C-alpha positions in Angstrom: 16.5 -16.1 10.0 15.7 -13.2 9.4 15.5 -10.7 12.9 11.6 -8.7 12.7 10.7 -5.5 14.1 7.3 -5.3 14.0 5.3 -1.7 13.0 1.4 -1.3 14.9 -0.9 -0.5 13.0 -3.4 -0.5 16.0 -5.1 3.0 16.6 -5.1 4.0 12.7 -5.2 1.2 10.5 -6.7 -1.3 13.2 -9.0 2.2 14.0 -10.5 2.4 10.9 -10.8 -0.9 9.0 -12.6 -2.5 12.4 -13.6 0.3 13.5 -15.4 3.1 10.9 -11.7 4.7 12.1 -14.4 6.6 14.4 -13.7 4.1 17.7 -10.0 6.4 18.9 -10.2 9.4 20.8 -8.1 11.7 22.9 -9.2 9.2 25.9 -8.1 5.9 23.8 -4.6 7.9 22.9 -4.2 8.4 27.1 -5.2 5.0 27.6 -2.9 3.3 24.8 0.3 5.0 23.9 2.9 4.3 27.1 2.1 1.2 26.5 2.6 1.4 22.8 5.7 2.6 23.8 6.8 -0.2 26.0 6.0 -3.1 23.6 9.7 -2.0 21.5 7.3 -1.5 18.0 10.0 -0.5 15.0 7.3 2.5 14.7 3.8 2.5 15.2 1.2 3.9 12.2 -0.8 6.9 13.4 -2.3 9.0 11.9 -3.2 9.8 8.3 -5.8 12.9 7.3 -8.6 11.3 7.5 -7.7 10.3 10.9 -7.2 14.0 12.0 -10.5 14.8 10.1 -12.7 12.6 12.5 -11.3 13.3 15.5 -12.4 17.6 14.5 -15.5 15.9 12.7 -17.2 13.3 15.4 -15.3 14.8 18.4 -15.0 17.5 18.9 -11.4 16.8 19.8 -8.3 18.7 18.9 -5.8 16.9 16.1 -2.8 18.3 17.2 -3.4 18.4 21.0 -4.3 15.0 20.9 -0.7 14.1 18.8 1.1 16.2 21.7 -0.1 13.9 23.8 0.6 11.0 21.8 4.2 12.1 22.2 4.6 13.2 25.5 3.1 9.6 26.3 5.2 7.4 24.2 8.9 9.7 24.2 11.0 6.6 22.4 8.3 5.0 20.0 8.7 6.5 16.6 5.6 8.2 15.1 4.6 7.8 11.4 2.5 9.6 9.4 0.8 7.7 5.6 -0.3 9.5 3.0 -1.5 9.7 -0.6 0.6 12.9 -1.5 -2.7 14.3 -3.6 -4.7 15.2 -1.2 -4.9 15.8 2.8 -8.2 15.3 4.1 -10.8 16.0 1.7 -11.2 13.5 -1.7 -9.4 15.9 -4.1 -6.1 17.5 -4.4 -5.2 19.7 -1.9 -2.9 22.4 -2.8 0.8 22.1 -3.0 1.2 25.0 -0.7 -1.0 23.6 1.9 0.1 20.0 1.5 4.3 21.2 2.7 1.9 22.9 5.3 0.2 20.1 6.8 3.8 18.2 6.4 5.3 20.7 8.6 3.2 20.9 11.2 3.1 17.0 11.3 6.9 17.3 12.2 7.0 20.1 14.2 4.0 17.9 17.2 6.5 15.0 17.0 5.6 13.1 13.6 9.2 11.6 12.3 8.2 8.2 9.7 6.3 9.0 6.5 4.8 6.4 4.4 4.2 7.9 0.9 2.3 5.5 -1.6 0.3 6.6 -4.7 -3.0 4.5 -5.1 -2.2 5.2 -9.2 1.6 4.2 -8.8 2.3 7.4 -10.3 5.6 7.7 -8.7 6.7 11.2 -9.9 4.3 12.3 -7.0 5.6 9.5 -4.7 8.8 11.5 -5.1 7.6 14.5 -5.2 6.0 14.1 -2.1 9.3 12.7 -0.3 10.8 16.0 -1.8 8.6 17.5 0.7 8.8 15.2 3.8 12.3 15.7 4.0 11.3 19.7 3.5 9.5 19.2 6.5 12.8 17.9 9.0 10.9 13.8 9.0 13.7 11.7 9.4 12.3 8.8 7.4 10.1 8.4 4.1 8.6 5.1 2.9 7.6 4.7 -0.6 5.2 2.2 -0.9 3.7 0.5 -4.2 0.4 -0.7 -3.7 -0.5 -3.8 -5.0 -4.0 -4.7 -6.7 -4.3 -7.6 -9.8 -5.4 -6.5 -12.7 -4.6 -7.2 -16.7 -2.0 -4.1 -16.0 0.0 -5.0 -12.9 1.7 -7.4 -13.5 5.1 -8.6 -11.1 6.5 -6.1 -14.2 4.6 -3.4 -13.6 5.3 -2.8 -10.0 9.6 -3.4 -11.1 9.4 -1.1 -13.5 7.9 0.8 -10.5 10.0 1.2 -8.2 12.9 1.4 -10.4 11.8 4.8 -10.5 12.3 5.9 -6.8 15.7 3.9 -7.2 17.9 7.2 -7.8 15.3 9.6 -5.5 17.7 10.7 -2.1 14.7 11.8 0.2 13.3 7.9 0.2 15.5 5.7 3.1 13.6 2.4 1.5 11.0 0.8 0.1 7.4 -1.4 0.9 4.5 -3.3 -0.5 1.5 -1.6 0.4 -1.4 -4.5 0.2 -4.5 -2.3 1.1 -7.0 -5.5 0.0 -5.2 -8.5 1.2 -4.9 -10.1 -2.6 -1.1 -11.0 -1.8 -0.3 -14.5 -1.4 2.8 -16.1 -0.1 3.2 -17.8 -4.0 2.9 -14.7 -5.6 5.2 -12.7 -3.2 7.7 -15.0 -3.8 7.6 -14.3 -7.6 7.4 -10.4 -6.8 10.3 -9.5 -3.5 13.2 -10.8 -5.9 11.4 -8.8 -9.2 11.7 -5.7 -7.3 14.7 -5.7 -5.8 17.1 -7.1 -8.9 16.1 -3.5 -10.4 17.6 -1.7 -7.1 20.8 -0.7 -6.9 20.3 2.0 -3.5 16.6 0.9 -2.3 16.0 -2.0 -0.1 12.2 -3.3 0.0 12.3 -4.6 3.7 9.0 -3.8 4.7 5.3 -5.4 3.6 1.7 -4.2 5.0 -1.3 -6.1 4.0 -4.8 -7.1 5.6 -7.0 -10.1 6.3 -9.5 -9.8 4.0 -9.2 -13.5 2.4 -7.9 -14.4 5.8 -3.9 -15.8 3.8 -2.3 -12.2 5.6 -0.5 -14.3 8.9 1.3 -16.6 6.5 2.1 -13.8 3.5 4.2 -12.1 6.2 5.5 -15.7 7.9 7.0 -16.0 3.4 7.9 -11.9 4.1 10.0 -12.8 7.1 11.5 -16.1 5.0 12.6 -14.0 2.2 14.5 -11.5 4.6 11.2 -8.6 4.6 12.7 -7.2 8.7 9.5 -5.0 9.0 5.9 -6.0 9.3 2.6 -4.1 9.8 0.5 -5.8 12.1 -2.7 -4.9 14.3 -3.8 -6.0 18.7 -7.0 -7.5 19.1 -10.1 -6.1 19.3 -8.5 -4.4 16.0 -6.5 -7.3 14.6 -8.1 -9.6 11.8 -11.8 -9.6 10.1 -10.8 -6.9 7.4 -7.6 -5.4 9.4 -4.2 -6.9 10.1 -2.8 -10.1 11.2 -2.9 -10.2 15.3 0.4 -8.8 16.4 0.2 -11.1 19.4 0.2 -14.7 17.1 2.2 -13.3 14.3 5.4 -12.6 16.7 4.5 -17.1 17.7 4.6 -17.5 14.7 7.4 -16.3 13.4 9.7 -17.7 16.7 7.8 -20.9 15.6 9.3 -20.6 12.1 12.9 -19.7 13.3 12.9 -16.1 12.9 13.2 -13.8 16.6 11.4 -10.7 16.7 12.5 -7.4 18.3 9.7 -6.6 20.5 8.4 -7.5 23.7 5.5 -10.0 24.4 3.9 -9.1 27.7 3.6 -5.6 26.7 1.9 -5.9 24.1 -0.4 -8.6 25.7 -1.2 -5.9 28.7 -1.6 -2.8 25.1 -4.5 -5.6 24.1 -5.6 -6.3 27.0 -6.3 -2.6 28.1 -8.0 -2.2 24.1 -9.9 -4.6 24.5 -11.0 -3.1 28.2 -12.1 0.0 26.4 -14.0 -1.3 23.0 -16.2 -3.1 25.8 -16.4 0.1 27.4 -17.7 2.6 24.5 -19.1 -0.3 23.0 -16.8 -1.1 19.5 -16.6 -4.1 17.5 -14.1 -6.7 17.7 -12.6 -8.5 14.5 -12.8 -12.0 14.1 -11.2 -14.2 11.0 -12.7 -14.0 7.6 -13.1 -17.1 6.1 -11.6 -17.5 3.0 -13.8 -16.0 -0.7 -11.8 -16.9 -3.4 -14.5 -14.6 -5.5 -12.9 -11.8 -3.4 -9.6 -12.0 -5.8 -12.1 -11.4 -8.7 -14.0 -8.0 -7.6 -11.6 -6.9 -5.3 -14.1 -4.9 -3.5 -13.2 -4.6 0.2 -16.1 -5.4 3.0 -16.8 -2.1 4.1 -17.5 -1.0 0.4 -20.2 -4.2 -0.4 -21.7 -3.7 3.6 -22.3 -0.3 2.4 -23.8 -0.6 -1.0 -26.0 -3.7 0.2 -27.0 -0.9 3.2 -27.8 2.0 0.8 -30.0 -0.3 -1.5 -32.1 -0.9 1.2 -32.9 2.0 2.0 -33.6 2.9 -2.1 -35.5 -0.6 -2.0 -33.5 -2.5 -4.8 -31.9 -4.6 -2.4 -31.4 -7.5 -5.1 -29.7 -5.4 -7.5 -26.3 -6.2 -4.6 -25.2 -9.0 -6.4 -25.6 -7.7 -10.4 -23.9 -4.3 -9.2 -20.2 -6.5 -7.9 -20.5 -7.6 -11.2 -20.9 -4.4 -13.4 -18.2 -2.9 -11.2 -15.6 -5.2 -12.5 -16.6 -4.3 -15.9 -16.5 -0.7 -14.4 -13.4 -0.8 -13.6 -12.2 -2.8 -16.7 -13.4 0.6 -18.7 -11.1 3.0 -16.4 -8.8 2.0 -17.2 -8.0 -0.4 -13.7 -7.7 2.0 -11.3 -6.9 -0.1 -8.2 -10.0 -0.9 -5.8 -9.3 1.5 -2.7 -11.0 4.9 -0.8 -12.0 6.7 -3.0 -11.7 4.7 -6.2 -13.8 2.2 -5.0 -16.4 4.2 -3.9 -16.3 6.0 -7.6 -15.8 2.8 -9.2 -19.1 1.2 -7.0 -21.4 4.7 -7.7 -20.9 4.5 -11.4 -21.6 0.5 -11.1 -25.2 1.2 -9.7 -25.7 4.3 -11.7 -25.1 1.9 -14.9 -28.2 -0.6 -13.4 -30.8 1.9 -11.6 -30.8 4.3 -15.2 -30.9 0.6 -17.3 -27.3 2.0 -19.7 -24.4 1.9 -19.0 -22.2 5.4 -19.0 -26.3 6.8 -19.7 -25.0 9.1 -16.6 -21.7 9.9 -15.6 -20.5 11.2 -11.6 -18.3 14.0 -11.3 -15.9 11.3 -9.6 -15.3 9.3 -13.1 -15.3 12.2 -15.1 -12.1 13.7 -13.2 -10.7 10.7 -12.7 -10.6 9.8 -16.6 -9.3 13.6 -16.5 -6.3 12.6 -14.5 -6.8 14.5 -11.0 -5.3 11.2 -9.8 -2.6 10.3 -12.3 -3.0 7.9 -15.4 -4.4 5.5 -15.6 -2.2 2.3 -15.4 -3.9 0.8 -18.4 -6.4 1.8 -21.7 -9.2 3.7 -21.5 -12.8 2.4 -22.8 -12.8 5.0 -26.0 -16.0 5.3 -26.2 -16.5 5.9 -22.2 -13.5 8.1 -22.3 -15.1 10.5 -25.5 -18.4 10.2 -22.7 -16.2 12.1 -20.3 -14.7 14.3 -22.2 -17.5 16.0 -23.5 -19.1 16.0 -20.0 -20.7 19.0 -18.8 -18.0 18.2 -16.3 -15.4 18.0 -18.0 -16.5 21.6 -20.3 -16.4 23.0 -17.2 -12.7 22.1 -15.8 -11.3 23.2 -19.6 -12.7 26.3 -18.6 -11.6 27.1 -15.5 -8.0 28.3 -15.0 -7.1 26.2 -11.7 -3.8 28.0 -10.0 -3.1 27.0 -6.7 -3.3 29.4 -3.9 -0.3 30.3 -2.0 0.0 29.6 1.8 0.3 33.3 2.3 -3.6 33.6 0.1 -5.0 31.2 2.2 -4.1 32.8 5.3 -5.7 36.0 3.9 -8.9 34.0 3.7 -9.1 33.3 7.6 -8.7 35.5 10.6 -5.2 36.4 11.6 -5.3 35.7 14.8 -5.7 31.6 14.0 -2.9 29.5 15.3 -1.1 27.6 12.1 -2.8 24.1 13.5 -5.8 26.1 13.3 -5.5 27.7 9.8 -4.8 24.6 8.4 -7.9 22.7 9.7 -10.3 25.4 8.7 -8.2 25.6 5.5 -9.3 21.8 4.8 -12.6 21.3 6.9 -15.7 22.8 7.3 -16.3 25.7 9.1 -19.0 24.5 11.4 -16.9 21.4 12.7 -14.1 23.5 12.9 -16.6 25.9 15.3 -17.1 23.1 17.3 -14.6 21.5 18.3 -13.0 25.7 18.4 -16.6 25.7 20.8 -15.6 22.8 23.1 -11.6 23.7 23.2 -13.2 26.9 25.0 -15.5 25.2 27.7 -14.0 25.6 31.1 -14.8 21.9 31.5 -16.0 19.5 28.9 -19.0 17.7 31.2 -18.9 14.6 33.6 -17.7 12.1 30.2 -14.9 14.4 30.1 -14.3 14.2 34.3 -14.5 10.8 34.2 -11.6 9.9 31.4 -9.4 12.1 33.6 -9.9 10.4 36.8 -9.5 6.7 35.2 -6.0 8.4 34.2 -5.0 9.4 37.3 -2.2 6.6 39.4 -3.2 6.9 42.8 -6.8 5.6 44.6 -9.8 8.7 44.1 -13.2 9.8 45.2 -15.5 12.7 44.3 -19.0 13.6 45.8 -21.2 16.1 44.7 -24.6 17.2 45.6 -27.3 18.7 44.1 -30.6 19.8 46.2 -31.7 16.1 47.1 -29.8 14.1 44.9 -25.9 12.9 45.3 -23.3 11.3 43.5 -20.3 10.0 45.3 -17.6 8.3 42.8 -14.1 6.4 43.2 -11.9 4.8 41.7 -8.5 2.1 41.9 -5.0 3.5 41.1 -5.5 3.5 37.0 -8.9 2.1 36.7 -12.2 3.1 35.3 -14.6 4.6 37.3 
């Protein structure tokens, strides 16, 4: 039997899967981190560059100040960051000097574990980013193989890919990342031995799989049966749905199967209860288990992409196109050489499928993103590209523009020269990759003496003793009281 350790993804992937990445604020971190710290998790997946961007863009909050708070409130926890290794916040490639700067700052602010996974299975990029992470001082670098389904993505394909990582001294272990929840217990039983057979130094000991098909809880149990000891999971209300397996039930299932689990179930329950309270307070949804959908294994389009597409088609007055776009997306993916259907590639595929149907001619118009994809912006395609499509892409205005441009990556000193010398390193990084108006709005809020009534209530609700506040203006008066650790 396996001694299982859990990795919590509630505030990162649970938040992104269920709350559109916008549900976590400074208040959430303040409320949740002490409780998560008591759970005994192996690590807490806390950040991606998307989560950092959302803090600025939607909440006007300083993501590095938030990270410092998380570190202070959860001193025992290993805090983790996930990267694809090519971009930081923007959809385009980030200069390597800026990416290294980002890794340095994350480590400086207390992040010690990094997951590196290249969606296109470009293992040279994975190795390079592992080296950058170790240079920044990360204690642990976990390299991923990103699972999907296609005629190209066979067990042998993945075995060849992990073999490319085995001699990289900057990588500490390998994990299977299944962002669309496509793994089945049977496929995992075949896949893991083949991966392990190609490795002499590294271990495949960790798995990340979503609940899109409802099979993730069973797949995780199979992983434990295979001796994989690190399982990713989430707490309700951000478990299930398109998120991860319910950690509370997972513990019970593992124990019922005879495995041991190194966690504190009572602390996990307390953390889940608090997160539910936060969700209700701010009217955030609670995910529920999904029904099995066999067609998902054909199109592999996650629910969020399908929902967004249907909404946009309704706004265009063309809702009848939805099922045809799903079918066309399957053809587009094949023509592109079977890229994995995750962000941003899922959006590229669906957008191109929509253009094909709206224009009435396949590839009469190519999006810039599809051209960039075929020009190798995110690495080589896993399979063969449709020759006619590739020819159209290479002869497009976008391709001619890019081929004529000299793309020299700036040094960090050149990036600094574009901004004020008085900027902190943290603000310099964010201004280098985010719109100026969004950073200005965050800086303006940070500079205020107070954050208004909402910020006051956040602060008061975190107090560890009873409190009361009374305010009077003219003929009006307001009195607030709160119990220990309670909301107003």
